[in-house]
C-alpha angles and dihedrals in degrees: 000000000000130000111241135176126228122197129202145154143187132194115224121219092216141002102257126130095230092049091048091051091050096047098041089045090053090049094050092045091051092049091052095044098045091050097041091242137148128200088264089066092058119101099176141329129219117200126192126187130192116253092256093067114089107142100092147338112276088222089066088072090057091052090051089054089057097260092137107140099047120097110249130184134182128207137170117259118233111277099234120175111250095016119140110274129231097020128156114196127196132204109184123186111211143175110239142150090214118112113250090251091059096056111114112224111201126216111172126208117327090357087076086082090065096071111012088162094066106015112116 
């Protein structure tokens, strides 16, 4: 079994805890489903959020999905002028037999513009 990394992002419409839970939960669910993963395949998840998001920790959405025994960490994304606002990004480390080229990176909604080269 190899260690692989999965990227993803979602842009929130507003900075509200419930909305963040919903959108980050949808992102994590899509990452798991599109890669045929379960929570047992997760090694760790890094979350970043743009500096305009203050309502909650993105990792809280993972805990609400039942991802409770996986190390999670949140950090603030670089505050770059002109960058897309209200974005939560994910870098998940997983165990998978899939080749690196077959990993499905997930960019939901408007966040698809962030990485057109790998967004699926």
